[in-house]
C-alpha positions as a Python dict, from the first residue, in 0.01 Angstrom:
ca = {
    (1, 'M'): (0, 0, 0),
    (2, 'G'): (-345, 157, -49),
    (3, 'R'): (-382, 10, -398),
    (4, 'A'): (-294, -338, -273),
    (5, 'L'): (-566, -318, -8),
    (6, 'I'): (-822, -198, -264),
    (7, 'V'): (-730, -483, -502),
    (8, 'A'): (-742, -739, -220),
    (9, 'G'): (-1081, -605, -106),
    (10, 'G'): (-1212, -616, -464),
    (11, 'L'): (-1096, -975, -508),
    (12, 'L'): (-1254, -1073, -177),
    (13, 'A'): (-1586, -912, -280),
    (14, 'L'): (-1567, -1093, -616),
    (15, 'A'): (-1502, -1425, -439),
    (16, 'F'): (-1811, -1372, -217),
    (17, 'A'): (-2020, -1284, -522),
    (18, 'V'): (-1908, -1602, -702),
    (19, 'L'): (-1981, -1808, -389),
    (20, 'A'): (-2330, -1655, -358),
    (21, 'L'): (-2398, -1728, -724),
    (22, 'V'): (-2288, -2091, -689),
    (23, 'V'): (-2510, -2139, -381),
    (24, 'F'): (-2807, -1978, -557),
    (25, 'V'): (-2771, -2182, -878),
    (26, 'T'): (-2713, -2518, -706),
    (27, 'R'): (-2967, -2482, -425),
    (28, 'D'): (-3211, -2766, -367),
    (29, 'E'): (-3586, -2712, -355),
    (30, 'D'): (-3722, -2597, -23),
    (31, 'R'): (-3828, -2870, 214),
    (32, 'V'): (-4098, -2854, 479),
    (33, 'A'): (-4009, -2988, 822),
    (34, 'V'): (-4231, -3227, 1013),
    (35, 'D'): (-4451, -3067, 1281),
    (36, 'N'): (-4287, -3228, 1584),
    (37, 'V'): (-4546, -3101, 1831),
    (38, 'L'): (-4830, -3242, 1621),
    (39, 'A'): (-4640, -3571, 1578),
    (40, 'L'): (-4595, -3608, 1953),
    (41, 'E'): (-4958, -3515, 2026),
    (42, 'L'): (-5080, -3762, 1763),
    (43, 'T'): (-4859, -4040, 1900),
    (44, 'R'): (-4969, -3968, 2257),
    (45, 'A'): (-5339, -3951, 2163),
    (46, 'I'): (-5322, -4290, 1990),
    (47, 'G'): (-5125, -4438, 2279),
    (48, 'V'): (-5369, -4334, 2552),
    (49, 'S'): (-5694, -4396, 2365),
    (50, 'E'): (-5692, -4775, 2382),
    (51, 'G'): (-6045, -4887, 2308),
    (52, 'G'): (-6142, -4538, 2200),
    (53, 'E'): (-6116, -4287, 1921),
    (54, 'V'): (-5874, -4019, 1812),
    (55, 'D'): (-6050, -3725, 1648),
    (56, 'L'): (-5798, -3560, 1417),
    (57, 'R'): (-6031, -3259, 1383),
    (58, 'R'): (-5973, -3173, 1749),
    (59, 'L'): (-5607, -3268, 1746),
    (60, 'A'): (-5514, -3058, 1441),
    (61, 'G'): (-5653, -2714, 1523),
    (62, 'F'): (-5533, -2542, 1207),
    (63, 'R'): (-5705, -2503, 870),
    (64, 'W'): (-5725, -2825, 663),
    (65, 'D'): (-5989, -3010, 463),
    (66, 'R'): (-5848, -3363, 428),
    (67, 'V'): (-5573, -3580, 566),
    (68, 'L'): (-5363, -3829, 373),
    (69, 'V'): (-5266, -4133, 582),
    (70, 'V'): (-4944, -4243, 415),
    (71, 'A'): (-4785, -4585, 467),
    (72, 'P'): (-4409, -4604, 531),
    (73, 'G'): (-4206, -4625, 212),
    (74, 'T'): (-4460, -4449, -10),
    (75, 'S'): (-4295, -4247, -284),
    (76, 'R'): (-4302, -3868, -291),
    (77, 'E'): (-4461, -3890, -636),
    (78, 'A'): (-4759, -4086, -500),
    (79, 'V'): (-4807, -3836, -217),
    (80, 'S'): (-4775, -3544, -460),
    (81, 'A'): (-5038, -3697, -689),
    (82, 'A'): (-5284, -3742, -403),
    (83, 'L'): (-5205, -3399, -259),
    (84, 'G'): (-5247, -3218, -590),
    (85, 'S'): (-4917, -3030, -560),
    (86, 'K'): (-4552, -3115, -507),
    (87, 'Y'): (-4499, -3280, -169),
    (88, 'R'): (-4188, -3135, -3),
    (89, 'G'): (-4213, -3294, 339),
    (90, 'E'): (-3891, -3391, 511),
    (91, 'L'): (-3910, -3654, 785),
    (92, 'P'): (-3667, -3672, 1075),
    (93, 'F'): (-3391, -3928, 1052),
    (94, 'G'): (-3506, -4276, 1145),
    (95, 'S'): (-3878, -4211, 1114),
    (96, 'A'): (-4055, -4529, 1006),
    (97, 'G'): (-4420, -4483, 1104),
    (98, 'Q'): (-4733, -4370, 925),
    (99, 'V'): (-4731, -4011, 801),
    (100, 'F'): (-5034, -3786, 829),
    (101, 'V'): (-5033, -3516, 560),
    (102, 'F'): (-5292, -3248, 631),
    (103, 'A'): (-5401, -3066, 315),
    (104, 'D'): (-5585, -2740, 263),
    (105, 'G'): (-5707, -2769, -95),
    (106, 'A'): (-5407, -2877, -300),
    (107, 'E'): (-5158, -2725, -56),
    (108, 'L'): (-4972, -2892, 229),
    (109, 'A'): (-5099, -2745, 557),
    (110, 'R'): (-4880, -2954, 793),
    (111, 'F'): (-4765, -3309, 832),
    (112, 'A'): (-4671, -3534, 1119),
    (113, 'D'): (-4532, -3882, 1157),
    (114, 'Y'): (-4664, -4142, 1401),
    (115, 'R'): (-4387, -4248, 1639),
    (116, 'G'): (-4554, -4522, 1844),
    (117, 'R'): (-4587, -4899, 1826),
    (118, 'A'): (-4947, -4937, 1708),
    (119, 'T'): (-5017, -5099, 1374),
    (120, 'F'): (-5243, -4947, 1111),
    (121, 'T'): (-5504, -5150, 926),
    (122, 'G'): (-5807, -5079, 712),
    (123, 'F'): (-5641, -4794, 526),
    (124, 'E'): (-5585, -4810, 152),
    (125, 'R'): (-5222, -4863, 61),
    (126, 'P'): (-4995, -4686, -12),
    (127, 'L'): (-5212, -4399, 111),
    (128, 'D'): (-5568, -4326, 211),
    (129, 'V'): (-5744, -3990, 195),
    (130, 'L'): (-5985, -3903, 474),
    (131, 'P'): (-6201, -3592, 439),
    (132, 'R'): (-6212, -3373, 748),
    (133, 'G'): (-6563, -3493, 830),
    (134, 'R'): (-6443, -3856, 858),
    (135, 'A'): (-6102, -3790, 1014),
    (136, 'V'): (-6155, -4004, 1322),
    (137, 'L'): (-5935, -4303, 1406),
    (138, 'R'): (-6045, -4606, 1606),
    (139, 'V'): (-5789, -4767, 1840),
    (140, 'R'): (-5840, -5128, 1957),
    (141, 'N'): (-5572, -5361, 2099),
    (142, 'G'): (-5285, -5160, 1952),
    (143, 'V'): (-5445, -5147, 1608),
    (144, 'V'): (-5547, -4816, 1449),
    (145, 'S'): (-5813, -4812, 1178),
    (146, 'P'): (-6042, -4554, 1020),
    (147, 'Q'): (-6378, -4512, 1188),
    (148, 'E'): (-6657, -4669, 988),
}
């Protein structure tokens, strides 16, 4: 009886080891989740600033030196090229608005998606890069554009 339990325990340990190996070998690259708080604050700031400006420098209080304003449907490869490193952002299901990718050097600092109804114009397509010093958005009649 004791030998049977030892053999069963050994087989169970071997099965867990094989499972761990399969998970490790077939794992997908790590993804970075959208900053939901920043996305909601960005959406709210654009929504309430009709006829005004949204200063991304005040809104995003973490370390970053430029923001990529990415149009919906832009490929990961295009974002990676503009970022300078592999873009691993993962948007929530059903997100269809502009994406703001905040970069610190060539690294992704954070990113947020716009979840409102405003339209974006005046940005280069498929993405525009705004240095921190010019990261101010103008909002007029439901249209968001970069500040001149």
